[in-house]
C-alpha positions as CSV (number, residue, x, y, z in Angstrom):
1,X,-34.9,4.2,43.1
2,X,-38.1,6.5,41.3
3,X,-38.2,9.4,43.4
4,X,-38.1,10.6,47.0
5,X,-41.3,10.3,49.1
6,X,-40.8,14.2,50.7
7,X,-39.7,16.2,47.8
8,X,-38.2,19.7,48.4
9,X,-38.3,23.0,46.4
10,X,-34.8,24.7,45.4
11,X,-34.4,28.0,47.5
12,X,-32.7,31.2,45.3
13,X,-29.1,30.3,45.2
14,X,-29.1,27.3,46.8
15,X,-26.5,25.0,46.1
16,X,-27.5,21.8,44.2
17,X,-25.4,19.8,47.0
18,X,-27.1,21.7,49.6
19,X,-30.7,21.1,48.2
20,X,-29.5,17.1,48.2
21,X,-28.2,17.3,52.1
22,X,-31.5,18.8,52.8
23,X,-33.8,16.2,50.9
24,X,-31.7,13.9,52.5
25,X,-32.5,14.6,55.8
26,X,-36.2,15.1,55.2
27,X,-36.3,11.7,53.6
28,X,-34.5,10.0,56.6
29,X,-31.4,8.5,54.6
30,X,-28.2,8.6,56.5
31,X,-26.1,11.0,54.3
32,X,-26.2,12.5,50.8
33,X,-23.5,9.7,49.9
34,X,-26.5,7.4,50.2
35,X,-29.2,8.7,48.7
36,X,-26.9,9.5,45.4
37,X,-25.5,6.2,45.7
38,X,-29.1,4.7,45.1
39,X,-29.9,7.2,42.7
40,X,-27.0,5.5,40.4
41,X,-24.7,8.6,41.0
42,X,-20.9,7.1,40.8
43,X,-18.6,8.8,43.3
44,X,-14.9,9.4,43.0
45,X,-12.9,11.8,45.0
46,X,-15.4,14.7,44.8
47,X,-18.7,13.5,46.0
48,X,-20.9,16.3,44.3
49,X,-23.6,17.1,41.3
50,X,-22.6,20.5,41.8
51,X,-20.5,20.2,38.7
52,X,-22.1,17.2,36.5
53,X,-22.5,17.7,32.7
54,X,-26.2,18.7,32.1
55,X,-26.6,14.9,30.6
56,X,-26.6,13.5,33.9
57,X,-29.3,15.9,35.4
58,X,-32.6,14.3,34.3
59,X,-32.1,11.2,36.5
60,X,-31.5,13.8,39.6
61,X,-34.3,15.7,38.7
62,X,-36.7,13.0,38.6
63,X,-35.3,11.5,41.9
64,X,-35.7,15.0,43.5
65,X,-39.1,15.5,41.7
66,X,-37.6,19.1,40.9
67,X,-38.2,20.4,37.2
68,X,-35.2,19.6,35.1
69,X,-35.0,23.5,34.1
70,X,-35.1,24.5,37.3
71,X,-32.3,21.9,38.6
72,X,-30.1,22.8,35.8
73,X,-29.8,26.6,36.8
74,X,-28.7,25.4,40.0
75,X,-26.0,23.2,38.4
76,X,-22.4,24.5,37.3
77,X,-21.8,22.3,34.1
78,X,-18.5,23.2,32.0
79,X,-19.0,25.8,29.5
80,X,-15.4,25.3,28.3
81,X,-12.4,24.1,29.8
82,X,-12.0,26.2,32.4
83,X,-15.4,27.9,32.8
84,X,-18.7,26.8,34.1
85,X,-22.2,27.9,34.3
86,X,-23.1,30.2,37.5
87,X,-27.0,30.9,37.4
88,X,-27.1,32.5,34.0
89,X,-23.5,34.0,34.6
90,X,-20.1,32.3,34.6
91,X,-17.4,31.7,36.8
92,X,-13.9,29.7,37.2
93,X,-14.1,26.3,37.7
94,X,-10.9,26.3,39.9
95,X,-12.9,28.6,42.2
96,X,-15.7,25.9,43.1
97,X,-14.9,23.8,46.2
98,X,-16.6,20.4,45.3
99,X,-15.6,18.5,48.7
100,X,-15.3,21.2,51.8
101,X,-18.4,22.4,53.0
102,X,-17.8,25.8,53.7
103,X,-20.6,27.9,55.9
104,X,-21.6,30.9,58.0
105,X,-22.8,30.4,61.3
106,X,-25.1,33.5,61.3
107,X,-26.5,33.0,58.0
108,X,-27.6,29.2,58.6
109,X,-29.4,30.8,61.6
110,X,-31.3,32.7,59.2
111,X,-32.1,30.0,56.9
112,X,-30.8,26.3,56.9
113,X,-29.7,26.2,53.7
114,X,-26.6,26.0,51.8
115,X,-25.8,28.9,49.6
116,X,-23.9,28.3,46.2
117,X,-21.8,31.3,46.7
118,X,-20.1,29.7,49.6
119,X,-18.4,27.3,47.1
120,X,-16.4,29.7,45.7
121,X,-12.9,29.8,47.1
122,X,-12.7,33.8,46.1
123,X,-15.5,34.8,48.1
124,X,-14.5,33.8,51.6
125,X,-17.3,35.4,53.2
126,X,-21.2,35.3,53.1
127,X,-22.9,38.5,51.8
128,X,-26.1,38.0,53.1
129,X,-24.1,38.6,57.5
130,X,-20.9,39.3,56.0
131,X,-19.5,36.7,58.6
132,X,-16.3,34.9,57.3
133,X,-17.1,31.5,56.2
134,X,-15.7,28.2,58.0
135,X,-15.5,24.6,57.4
136,X,-14.9,23.0,60.5
137,X,-17.2,22.5,63.3
138,X,-16.4,24.6,66.2
139,X,-16.8,21.3,68.7
140,X,-15.0,18.5,67.4
141,X,-13.0,20.4,64.6
142,X,-14.0,18.1,61.6
143,X,-13.8,19.8,58.2
144,X,-17.3,19.2,56.8
145,X,-17.4,17.8,53.9
146,X,-21.0,16.8,51.4
147,X,-20.4,13.2,51.1
148,X,-21.6,12.8,55.2
149,X,-24.0,15.5,55.2
150,X,-27.7,14.9,56.5
151,X,-29.4,18.3,56.6
152,X,-27.0,21.6,56.2
153,X,-27.0,22.9,60.0
154,X,-25.7,19.8,62.2
155,X,-22.1,18.5,61.9
156,X,-21.8,15.6,59.6
157,X,-20.0,13.7,62.2
158,X,-22.4,11.1,63.9
159,X,-20.5,11.2,67.3
160,X,-21.0,15.2,67.3
161,X,-23.9,16.2,65.6
162,X,-23.3,19.9,67.0
163,X,-25.6,22.5,65.9
164,X,-23.4,24.8,63.3
165,X,-25.8,27.8,63.9
166,X,-24.2,27.8,67.2
167,X,-20.5,28.0,66.1
168,X,-18.4,31.5,66.3
169,X,-17.1,33.5,63.2
170,X,-15.5,36.2,62.6
171,X,-17.3,39.4,61.3
172,X,-16.4,41.8,58.7
173,X,-16.1,45.3,59.9
174,X,-19.0,47.7,58.8
175,X,-16.5,49.9,56.5
176,X,-15.4,47.3,54.3
177,X,-18.9,45.8,53.5
178,X,-19.9,48.0,50.8
179,X,-17.0,47.1,48.4
180,X,-17.3,43.6,49.4
181,X,-21.0,43.6,48.6
182,X,-20.2,44.9,45.3
183,X,-17.4,42.5,44.9
184,X,-19.3,39.4,45.9
185,X,-22.8,40.7,43.9
186,X,-20.4,39.8,40.9
187,X,-21.3,36.2,41.6
188,X,-24.9,36.5,42.7
189,X,-27.7,34.4,41.6
190,X,-30.0,37.2,40.6
191,X,-28.7,38.8,37.2
192,X,-30.0,42.1,38.4
193,X,-27.8,41.9,41.3
194,X,-24.8,40.8,39.1
195,X,-25.9,44.0,36.6
196,X,-25.8,46.6,39.7
197,X,-22.4,45.5,40.7
198,X,-21.0,46.1,37.2
199,X,-22.8,49.3,37.1
200,X,-20.5,50.3,40.5
201,X,-17.3,50.7,38.0
202,X,-16.2,53.0,35.6
203,X,-15.4,51.9,32.1
204,X,-13.9,50.1,30.6
205,X,-14.2,48.1,34.1
206,X,-18.0,47.7,33.7
207,X,-17.6,46.5,30.3
208,X,-16.0,43.3,31.6
209,X,-17.9,40.1,32.3
210,X,-18.8,39.7,36.2
211,X,-16.0,36.9,36.3
212,X,-13.6,38.8,34.5
213,X,-14.2,41.6,37.3
214,X,-13.4,39.4,39.8
215,X,-10.8,37.8,38.5
216,X,-8.7,41.4,37.9
217,X,-9.4,41.9,41.8
218,X,-8.0,38.6,42.6
219,X,-4.9,39.4,40.4
220,X,-4.8,43.0,42.2
221,X,-4.9,41.6,45.6
222,X,-1.3,40.7,46.1
223,X,0.0,43.9,45.3
224,X,-2.3,45.6,47.6
225,X,-1.4,43.7,51.0
226,X,1.9,43.2,51.7
227,X,1.1,39.5,53.5
228,X,-0.4,38.1,50.4
229,X,2.9,38.9,48.0
230,X,4.3,35.3,46.9
231,X,1.4,33.2,49.3
232,X,-1.7,31.5,48.3
233,X,-4.8,33.4,48.6
234,X,-6.6,30.3,49.7
235,X,-4.6,29.8,52.5
236,X,-7.1,30.1,55.8
237,X,-4.3,31.8,58.0
238,X,-4.6,34.7,55.3
239,X,-8.6,35.1,54.9
240,X,-8.9,38.3,56.8
241,X,-5.6,39.4,54.6
242,X,-7.6,38.3,51.6
243,X,-10.7,40.2,52.5
244,X,-8.8,43.1,53.0
245,X,-7.0,43.3,49.9
246,X,-10.4,42.6,48.1
247,X,-12.0,45.5,49.5
248,X,-8.5,47.6,48.2
249,X,-8.6,46.3,44.9
250,X,-12.5,46.9,44.9
251,X,-11.5,50.5,45.9
252,X,-8.9,50.6,43.1
253,X,-11.0,49.7,40.3
254,X,-14.0,51.8,41.3
255,X,-11.8,54.8,40.3
256,X,-9.6,53.1,37.6
257,X,-7.4,54.4,35.9
258,X,-6.6,56.0,39.4
259,X,-4.5,54.6,41.9
260,X,-5.2,56.1,45.5
261,X,-2.1,57.2,47.0
262,X,-2.4,54.7,50.4
263,X,-2.8,51.9,48.0
264,X,0.1,52.0,46.1
265,X,2.3,49.1,46.9
266,X,5.6,50.0,48.4
267,X,8.7,47.2,48.5
268,X,9.0,46.2,52.5
269,X,12.2,45.0,53.9
270,X,14.1,42.1,52.4
271,X,11.7,42.1,49.3
272,X,12.6,40.8,45.9
273,X,10.5,43.0,44.1
274,X,12.0,42.1,40.8
275,X,11.2,38.3,41.2
276,X,7.7,39.2,42.4
277,X,7.1,41.6,39.4
278,X,8.5,38.7,37.4
279,X,5.8,36.4,38.4
280,X,3.4,39.2,37.8
281,X,4.8,39.3,34.1
282,X,4.5,35.7,33.3
283,X,0.6,35.6,34.8
284,X,-0.2,38.8,32.2
285,X,1.3,36.6,29.6
286,X,-0.1,32.9,30.1
287,X,-2.5,33.3,32.9
288,X,-6.0,31.9,32.8
289,X,-7.2,35.2,32.4
290,X,-9.4,37.1,29.4
291,X,-7.3,39.0,27.3
292,X,-9.0,42.4,28.4
293,X,-7.9,41.3,32.1
294,X,-4.6,40.7,31.1
295,X,-4.3,44.5,29.3
296,X,-5.9,45.9,32.2
297,X,-3.4,44.0,34.5
298,X,-0.6,44.7,32.1
299,X,-1.4,48.7,32.5
300,X,-1.3,48.4,36.2
301,X,2.2,46.9,36.0
302,X,3.5,49.5,33.5
303,X,2.1,52.1,36.2
304,X,3.8,50.2,38.9
305,X,7.2,50.2,37.1
306,X,6.9,53.8,36.8
307,X,5.9,54.7,40.0
308,X,8.5,52.5,41.7
309,X,12.4,54.1,41.3
310,X,13.9,50.9,42.4
311,X,12.6,48.5,40.1
312,X,15.1,49.3,37.2
313,X,16.6,45.8,37.6
314,X,12.8,44.1,36.9
315,X,11.7,42.0,34.2
316,X,11.6,43.7,30.5
317,X,7.6,44.9,30.2
318,X,8.0,45.4,26.8
319,X,6.4,42.4,25.4
320,X,3.1,42.9,27.4
321,X,0.5,44.7,25.8
322,X,1.5,48.3,26.2
323,X,-0.8,50.8,27.7
324,X,-2.0,51.6,24.4
325,X,-2.5,48.0,23.2
326,X,-4.2,47.7,26.4
327,X,-6.7,50.4,25.6
328,X,-7.0,48.8,22.4
329,X,-7.8,45.7,23.8
330,X,-10.2,46.7,26.2
331,X,-13.8,46.5,24.8
332,X,-13.1,43.5,22.5
333,X,-12.8,39.5,23.2
334,X,-10.3,37.6,21.5
335,X,-11.3,34.4,19.1
336,X,-10.8,31.8,22.0
337,X,-13.4,34.1,24.0
338,X,-15.6,34.0,20.8
339,X,-15.4,30.3,20.8
340,X,-15.9,30.2,24.3
341,X,-19.0,32.2,24.1
342,X,-20.8,31.1,21.1
343,X,-19.8,27.5,22.3
344,X,-18.1,26.5,18.6
345,X,-15.1,24.9,18.2
346,X,-12.0,27.4,17.3
347,X,-12.4,25.7,13.3
348,X,-15.8,27.0,12.8
349,X,-15.1,30.1,14.2
350,X,-12.0,30.5,11.9
351,X,-13.9,29.7,8.8
352,X,-16.8,32.2,9.8
353,X,-13.7,34.6,10.4
354,X,-12.5,34.0,7.2
355,X,-16.2,34.2,5.4
356,X,-16.2,37.7,6.8
357,X,-19.0,37.0,9.2
358,X,-17.8,38.8,12.1
359,X,-16.9,42.7,13.0
360,X,-13.0,42.2,13.5
361,X,-10.6,44.8,14.8
362,X,-6.9,44.3,14.2
363,X,-4.7,45.0,17.3
364,X,-1.1,44.6,17.9
365,X,-0.3,42.5,21.1
366,X,3.4,40.8,21.8
367,X,4.0,42.5,18.3
368,X,1.5,40.0,16.3
369,X,-1.4,41.6,14.9
370,X,-4.2,39.7,15.9
371,X,-7.9,39.8,15.3
372,X,-10.6,40.5,17.9
373,X,-14.0,40.4,18.1
374,X,-17.0,42.8,18.9
375,X,-18.0,41.6,22.5
376,X,-21.6,43.1,21.9
377,X,-21.9,41.2,18.5
378,X,-20.5,38.2,19.9
379,X,-22.8,38.2,23.0
380,X,-26.1,39.1,21.1
381,X,-25.5,36.2,18.9
382,X,-25.0,33.8,21.8
383,X,-28.4,35.5,23.6
384,X,-30.3,34.5,20.5
385,X,-28.8,31.0,19.8
386,X,-31.2,28.9,22.2
387,X,-34.3,31.0,20.4
388,X,-33.0,30.2,16.9
389,X,-35.6,28.4,14.7
390,X,-34.5,27.2,11.5
391,X,-36.4,27.9,8.1
392,X,-36.5,23.7,8.0
393,X,-37.6,23.5,11.4
394,X,-40.7,25.6,10.3
395,X,-41.3,24.3,7.0
396,X,-41.5,20.6,8.9
397,X,-44.0,21.8,11.9
398,X,-46.4,24.0,9.4
399,X,-46.0,21.5,6.6
400,X,-45.7,24.6,4.4
401,X,-42.7,24.3,1.8
402,X,-39.4,25.8,2.9
403,X,-39.2,28.3,0.1
404,X,-42.8,29.5,1.6
405,X,-41.2,30.2,4.9
406,X,-37.9,31.9,3.2
407,X,-41.0,34.4,1.3
408,X,-42.4,35.0,4.6
409,X,-38.8,36.1,6.1
410,X,-38.1,38.2,2.7
411,X,-41.7,39.8,3.0
412,X,-41.4,41.0,6.6
413,X,-44.4,39.1,7.7
414,X,-42.0,36.7,9.9
415,X,-39.0,38.3,11.4
416,X,-35.9,36.6,10.2
417,X,-32.1,36.7,11.7
418,X,-30.5,38.9,9.7
419,X,-26.8,38.2,11.0
420,X,-24.8,36.5,8.6
421,X,-23.6,34.0,11.2
422,X,-27.1,32.3,11.4
423,X,-26.7,31.4,7.1
424,X,-23.3,31.0,7.4
425,X,-23.2,28.6,10.5
426,X,-26.5,26.5,9.6
427,X,-26.7,26.7,5.8
428,X,-30.4,27.7,6.1
429,X,-32.2,31.0,7.1
430,X,-33.5,31.2,10.7
431,X,-36.1,33.0,12.6
432,X,-36.8,32.8,16.1
433,X,-38.9,30.8,18.6
434,X,-40.6,34.1,19.6
435,X,-40.9,35.6,16.3
436,X,-42.9,32.6,15.1
437,X,-45.2,32.6,18.1
438,X,-46.1,36.3,17.0
439,X,-46.8,35.6,13.9
440,X,-49.3,32.6,14.7
441,X,-50.8,34.9,17.3
442,X,-51.5,37.3,14.0
443,X,-52.9,33.9,12.7
444,X,-55.0,33.1,15.7
445,X,-56.4,36.7,16.1
446,X,-57.6,37.0,12.4
447,X,-59.3,33.7,11.8
448,X,-63.1,34.0,12.0
449,X,-64.0,31.3,14.6
450,X,-67.4,31.1,13.2
451,X,-66.2,29.7,9.9
452,X,-65.5,25.8,10.7
453,X,-66.3,24.6,6.9
454,X,-63.2,25.1,4.0
455,X,-60.8,23.7,2.0
456,X,-57.3,23.5,4.0
457,X,-54.8,25.8,2.9
458,X,-52.6,23.7,1.8
459,X,-55.5,21.7,-0.5
460,X,-56.5,25.2,-1.8
461,X,-53.1,26.3,-2.8
462,X,-52.8,23.6,-5.4
463,X,-55.6,25.6,-7.7
464,X,-52.2,27.9,-7.9
465,X,-49.9,26.7,-10.6
466,X,-47.5,27.3,-13.8
467,X,-45.5,28.9,-11.1
468,X,-43.8,29.2,-7.7
469,X,-47.0,29.8,-5.1
470,X,-47.1,33.6,-4.0
471,X,-47.1,32.5,-0.3
472,X,-46.1,35.8,1.1
473,X,-49.1,37.2,-0.9
474,X,-51.4,34.7,0.4
475,X,-50.6,35.1,3.8
476,X,-50.4,38.9,3.4
477,X,-54.0,38.5,1.7
478,X,-55.2,36.3,4.8
479,X,-54.1,38.6,7.0
480,X,-55.0,42.0,5.2
481,X,-59.0,43.4,5.3
482,X,-60.3,41.3,2.8
483,X,-58.9,37.8,3.8
484,X,-61.6,35.3,5.6
485,X,-60.5,32.0,6.9
486,X,-61.3,29.9,9.8
487,X,-59.1,27.3,11.8
488,X,-59.9,23.6,12.2
489,X,-58.5,22.7,15.8
490,X,-58.5,19.2,15.1
491,X,-55.5,19.7,12.5
492,X,-51.9,19.5,13.2
493,X,-50.0,21.8,11.4
494,X,-50.7,25.3,10.3
495,X,-51.0,24.5,6.5
496,X,-54.0,22.2,7.2
497,X,-55.3,24.2,10.3
498,X,-56.0,27.2,8.1
499,X,-59.8,26.7,6.1
500,X,-60.5,28.7,2.7
501,X,-64.0,29.4,1.8
502,X,-64.3,27.4,-1.3
503,X,-65.8,30.7,-2.9
504,X,-62.5,32.3,-2.5
505,X,-60.1,30.0,-4.2
506,X,-60.7,31.4,-7.5
507,X,-59.0,34.7,-5.5
508,X,-56.4,32.6,-4.2
509,X,-55.0,32.0,-7.8
510,X,-55.0,35.3,-8.8
511,X,-52.7,36.6,-5.8
512,X,-49.2,38.0,-6.9
513,X,-46.2,38.0,-4.4
514,X,-45.5,41.5,-3.0
515,X,-41.5,40.6,-3.4
516,X,-39.1,41.8,-5.7
517,X,-36.4,39.3,-7.6
518,X,-36.7,35.9,-7.5
519,X,-39.5,34.2,-5.4
520,X,-37.4,30.9,-4.8
521,X,-33.7,30.2,-4.6
522,X,-31.8,28.7,-7.4
523,X,-31.9,25.2,-5.7
524,X,-35.1,23.6,-4.4
525,X,-35.7,20.4,-2.2
526,X,-37.7,17.4,-3.4
527,X,-40.5,18.4,-1.7
528,X,-40.6,22.2,-2.8
529,X,-40.2,21.0,-6.3
530,X,-43.5,18.4,-6.2
531,X,-45.3,21.0,-4.3
532,X,-44.9,23.9,-7.2
533,X,-45.7,21.0,-9.9
534,X,-48.4,20.1,-7.7
535,X,-47.5,16.5,-8.1
536,X,-47.0,13.2,-6.0
537,X,-43.1,12.5,-5.1
538,X,-43.5,9.5,-7.6
539,X,-44.7,11.6,-10.4
540,X,-42.2,14.5,-10.0
541,X,-39.0,11.5,-9.9
542,X,-40.6,10.7,-13.3
543,X,-40.1,14.0,-14.5
544,X,-36.3,13.8,-12.9
545,X,-35.6,10.3,-14.7
546,X,-36.1,12.1,-17.9
547,X,-33.6,14.7,-17.4
548,X,-36.1,18.1,-17.5
549,X,-35.4,18.2,-14.0
550,X,-31.5,18.0,-12.9
551,X,-30.4,17.4,-9.8
552,X,-27.3,19.4,-7.9
553,X,-26.2,17.5,-5.1
554,X,-29.5,16.6,-2.7
555,X,-31.3,19.8,-4.5
556,X,-32.9,20.2,-7.7
557,X,-32.3,23.2,-10.0
558,X,-34.9,25.8,-9.6
559,X,-34.7,27.2,-13.3
560,X,-35.9,23.6,-14.6
561,X,-38.7,23.4,-12.1
562,X,-40.2,26.6,-12.9
563,X,-39.8,25.6,-16.4
564,X,-41.5,22.3,-16.1
565,X,-44.5,23.9,-14.0
566,X,-44.8,26.5,-16.9
567,X,-45.4,23.1,-19.6
568,X,-47.6,20.9,-17.2
569,X,-51.1,21.4,-15.2
570,X,-51.7,19.0,-12.5
571,X,-55.8,17.5,-12.0
572,X,-56.1,19.5,-8.7
573,X,-55.6,22.9,-10.8
574,X,-57.8,21.6,-13.8
575,X,-60.7,20.5,-11.0
576,X,-60.5,24.0,-9.1
577,X,-60.3,26.1,-12.4
578,X,-63.2,24.0,-14.1
579,X,-65.2,23.5,-10.8
580,X,-64.5,19.7,-10.6
581,X,-63.4,17.3,-8.1
582,X,-59.8,16.1,-9.4
583,X,-61.0,12.7,-10.5
584,X,-63.6,14.0,-12.5
585,X,-61.0,16.1,-14.0
586,X,-59.1,13.6,-14.8
587,X,-62.0,12.1,-16.9
588,X,-62.8,15.4,-18.3
589,X,-59.4,15.9,-19.7
590,X,-59.2,11.7,-20.8
591,X,-62.6,12.6,-22.7
592,X,-61.4,15.9,-24.9
593,X,-57.8,14.2,-25.2
594,X,-55.6,15.9,-23.4
595,X,-52.5,15.3,-24.0
596,X,-50.3,14.4,-20.8
597,X,-46.2,14.7,-20.2
598,X,-44.4,11.9,-19.4
599,X,-47.9,10.5,-17.5
600,X,-47.1,13.0,-14.6
601,X,-49.2,15.8,-15.6
602,X,-51.0,17.5,-18.6
603,X,-49.9,19.9,-21.2
604,X,-50.8,23.5,-20.0
605,X,-50.4,24.9,-23.6
606,X,-53.3,22.2,-24.7
607,X,-55.3,23.1,-21.5
608,X,-55.5,27.1,-22.5
609,X,-56.4,26.6,-25.9
610,X,-59.0,24.1,-25.2
611,X,-60.4,26.2,-22.4
612,X,-60.5,29.2,-24.6
613,X,-62.4,27.5,-27.4
614,X,-64.9,26.5,-24.9
615,X,-64.4,22.8,-26.1
616,X,-64.5,22.0,-22.3
617,X,-68.1,22.4,-21.4
618,X,-68.8,20.0,-24.5
């Protein structure tokens, strides 16, 4: 199967399986299972594409005729052991309902598409119409499932096919909608809505990630509604109690750390509070939640114990984070969270932490001192990671040597990534695609469109010898008021695109680097070493074979390369300095008896003497 005949565009906030169901109906397939099976999708007990790995999505994108990045935005692939992607945010994987198809009749009447947020068990209502979600058909009573879906607005049973938009469903009271809208906004497909929901909470709640705020609200819910204590929050008979408790939890979190008196839980008749508090203590110790959520929940439990006089026999809370420890943890993230956010391994993060790469704060938790990370630092690194552009990639695409790109970063002509994480993690200097695009834009803007003749920069630069080329100085001159160059549109890389007027090559030779200190690293790649020496790879290997240039692993010692560069001169550099083509320069060198060094170049000192004496003119 190549692609469907009548594709449909995803709707903002639509679930991936909802899109598949609409496409199924539009193209005449009997059910989503048929379409996905023909597409090669393997069914298990959970017939959904919503939580698939990203590697499986390109084929589905091709079949649905939807751009892969757009389809990926609507998928909820795993980000870690318990976290999934959620429209640029995150959600708990355990919250996602992948078999049962929940819906709000009033919302379907507005638009017959399945909202992704309806898949989350912790959001039992639709934030558009504030109608309680249902999963059974109002006529036949059969639970709606994805495998048999054909469209979104009809019952998936062939013998029924009732219009689900006409079914009854309970509406949430008006006075509860403000808080519940804030809660549901934490899972909005729109990042601006998620940000707006976070802004409704005070510090430290607002500094939690949206899914962590929702997690804390769920933890508090059983303590704010008697019906929920010791019960599963997914019990359909308790849906309205859960909704009411979530409303109260948002009220509490918006006034944190004050617990309104009317929300303070009180033990009911027959309540076994010590046992219930013991379960809550276990949650605070080992639950799935982030350390910051556990700390805040522990603070709530400490306060609860102090307020309730009959909790004297309650479990010992001393091994939970104390209120002070909780305040220390709030605003920080654990090493495990750093691993998840940066998508690294425990081993890599541990090595980088030991190398002093991160800002760390030691906090005593459960009597043990543990390092915690600055969330702003980690989140900024995570945001930048997709845009990272290593020096090696820039060198390869431009055909400029690696040390040239390093000089551009040192000089500030190309903005580098300065956090020590980048070089420690990847072993090379890094910039960003955005910074490189800005640099290329400067080149394009400065180029003379009328200049179509000239010498490609890579070749013109061979006139510079005896040292590492001053690439930062070259580009500073090109982009400055005195620089003149054109661009060859047919060239595929920057070093051949830039055309230098032949009469300016001598100026190029005289340029100096604006950088202080060394202009190259202590070790060079073979390609960079050859470029400094102005020799081909085969000639360079001759120097290596003689021992003049020593290896260190896969690299070469820069000191040896620079010393050799000071001793030899190539025919290209001779030609430019004498106004001769390279082949003519070689003939001249043989004519005047210019001595060679290992058949890889000529003696620079002898060349200087001959030119000084004027013997070259004869």
